[in-house]
N, C-alpha and C positions, 0 to 999 in steps of 0.2 A: 557448409554452414547455412543455417536458416536465413531467410531474407530479413533485413532490418525493417521494422515497421516505420512507415513514413509519417510525415507531419499531418497529412490528411486523415490518417487513422484517428488521431487525437483531436482533430479540429471538428468535433461533433458534440452534441449535447452529452453531458457527463453520464446521464442515465443510459445512454446508448453505448458509450465507450466502455463503461464498467463491465457489463457481462461479456463483451467481446474480448476483454483482456484475459478471461479465463482460458487456460491452456497455452497462453503465450509465455515466452521465456525471457526472464531478466538475467543478464550476464554482467558480471563485474570483474574486470581484470585489475589486479593490484600487483605490487612487487612480490607478494607471496604466492601468486598464482591466480587462477580463475575459478569462480564459482558460478554455476548456472542454476536457476530455480524456475520450475514450471508453476505458474500461478494457479491456485485452486480456490482462492477466496479473496474478494475485494469489496470495497465500499465506495459509493459515490457521494460527493459533497458538492452542492450546487451554488457556491458563491454567495453573494449578498442576498439572494432569495431564500437561503437555507439557514435557519437559526442554529443548526449544528455545525456549520462551517466556520473555519478560522477567519474567513474573509467577510463574515456576516456584518460586522461593524465597520467595514471599510479597510482601506489599504494601510499597512503598517510595515516597518522594516522587517518584521518577522515573516509576514505572509506575502511580501512583494513578488516572489517568484510565481505565486498562484495566479497573478494577473496576466500572465502570458509572456511569451508565445507558447502555444501548446507543444507537448512533447518534451517539456523540461521536467527536471526532478525537483520536487519540493520535499525537503527533509526538515522535520521539526523535532525538538527535544521535549520530552514529557516526563512528568513525575520526578524530575530531577535526576534521572538515571538512564532513560531509554530514548533511542531515536526511532522515528517512523518515516517511511518513504511513501511519497505520493507521486503520481504522474499528472501533470497539468493538462486540462482538456478545454475544448471550446475556443472561440476566437479570442484575440487579445482583449483584455478588459473584463472578461466574464468571471475570472477568478474561481473556476471550478477545478476539481481534482479528484482523482481516484486513489484512495488509500489501499496499499497492498497489504492485505491482512495475513495471507498464508500461502505456502507453496511447498512443492516437493523438490528437494535437491537432486538434480539429474546429472550434474557434472561438478567435480571438485569436492566430492563428499568428505575426503580426508581433511581438507582445509576448513570446510564448514564445521566439521566435528571438532577440530582443534580450537576453533573460535567459540564453540559451545560444548566443552568437554564433558558435561554432565547430562547431555541430552541423548535420548534415543534417536534413531534415524527419523522416525515419524515426527519428532518434536523439534528437529533442527531449525525449521522455518515455520513452525505452527504458532502463529501470532505475529503481529506487526513488528514488535521489538526483536523477536527471535529472527525474523526474516532479515532485518537489517544487520543483526550480529553475524548471521551466517554469510551474508554477502560482503560484510566488511564495510557497510555504508554508515557514514557519520556526518557531522555538521559540514565538513569541508566539501561534501559532494552536493550540497544544496545548490541548485541552479544549473547543474550539468544538463547538456542536451542529449537526451536518450535516443534521438533520431539521427545523430551524427555518427557516421561509421568510424570516426577516429576517437570517439568518446570512450573512456574506460567503462562507462556504465550505459548499457544499451538494452533495448527491448526487441527481441527477435520473434518472428512468426513461429508458432508451434503447431502441432496437429490440431485440426478442428475438434471441438467438443460437441458431442451429441446434444442438441438442444433439450432433449427430454431429460437430461441429467442436470440441467441448470436449475438451481433453486434460488428463491429470493425471500427476504424477510427483513425485520427491523435491524437497524445498525446497532453495534455493540457499544455499551457504556456511555451513550449520549443522553443528556437530560432534556434537550430541546429537540423537537421534531422526531421524537423517539419512535413514532408509529410509521414513519416513512420507510417503505420496504426497499431500501437501496443497498442492502447487503446481498451480494451474489456469491454463490459457491457451487462447486461441482459435487453432486450427491454421491456419497459412497467413498469419497477420497479421505484416507486416514489423516492427512495433513491439515484438514480444515479445523479451525479453532473452535472451542466451545463457546456457545452463545452465553453472554452475561448481560443481564439488564442493569441499567444504571441504578445505583443505590446512593442516595444523598448521604453525605457525611453528617453525623450528628455531633453536636458539641457535647463534651463531657460535662456531667453535672456532679456535684459533690453531694453524696447522700448524707442523711442525718441518722444518727444511731437510734 
């Protein structure tokens, strides 16, 4: 088994942790079995200094896990239907985290496919909501310690990624700080999600004949 990433790995600035998570392995053991995903795409969010972060306006019951300690799992619910998984970074109180955007299922493929029965292998964990579905991660896993060897949800060391393959660009679907190049991905990986710029919702207007 690969080595468990320790807390010191996460106790760094989020923009350093994010690219170093590429190639690492997220493992979730449930009563149905185990699924492991090799990370191919992530995004960094830097707490109260980052207008795109959930913690930008301060601590709330929803984002409390983001404030530390590092190495814990922050799960949030979005669009009334999806969960997204983050890994908390930096010292206690900084409220920074890395969103896990996409990855390749390397173990437990049948279980991941059963959770996402209409997806191709490439799409099983291609996008943050799909990644959570493939892993079986939901609200009850918020706050788990991914650095604890006894935790059902852990992050293990994967094979090093060639630095020449790491790309960076703007984050997906954010309206604030949208130029910040804190999305990181492995070039050429089919599991990397498609970039989408944030498009403000427009109110419907009633036309006149």
